[in-house]
N, C-alpha and C positions, 0 to 999 in steps of 0.2 A: 684606379684602385689597386691594380696589380703592381704598379710601380711603387706605390706607397708601401705596400706590404714588403716588397723586395728591399726597399731602403731601410725599413725597420729591422729586417733580418740582417742586413749588411752592417748596420750600426751595432746591433747586439753582438754579432760575431766579432766585429772589430774590438768592441769593448772587452769581451771575454779574452780575446787574444792578448790585448795589452795587459790585462790583469794577470794572466798566466805568465807572461814574460817578466813582469815586474816581480812576481812571486819567486820565479826561478832565480832572478838576479839577486834578490834579497837573501835567498837560501845559500847561494854561492858565496856571497859576502860573509855570511856567518860560518863559512867552511863546512857546509852540509851538502848532501846530495841535492842536485837541482830539482829532482822529482821525488817527492816523499813516497815511502812504501805505504801500501794500504793496510789498514788494520781495522777490524770491527770487533767491538766488545759489546755484548748485550748483558742485561742485568742478570740473566740466569747463569752466565758463565763466570761471574765474579762473586766471590763470597765476601760478605761484610766482615770486618775485623771482629772477632769475638762471637760470631754467629755460629750456632751449632745446628746441624741438620736435624738432630733428634728433637730439639725444641720446636722447630717449625712443624715437624711431623706430628708431634703431640698437640700442638695448637690446632692444626688442620683437623685432626681426628676429633678433637673436642668440639670444634665448630660444626662438624658434620653430625655428631651425636646430638647436638643441641638444635639441629635444624637450621642453622644459619647458612651453611653451605650445602649444596646438593651433590 
């Protein structure tokens, strides 16, 4: 049982390593950095085009006043 678990782990590790190397080679062929820089964007840090903060505030206040939101 332990040997089977170890083999699965080893195959998974090998598969991820091959994938990472292939990705790095592909990025270098495209003349980009081999390792991408990290970036995280969440929905609250990006405003939609044409969206106004005041409109959202008014909508939220209206929903609170009508008992839809608490």
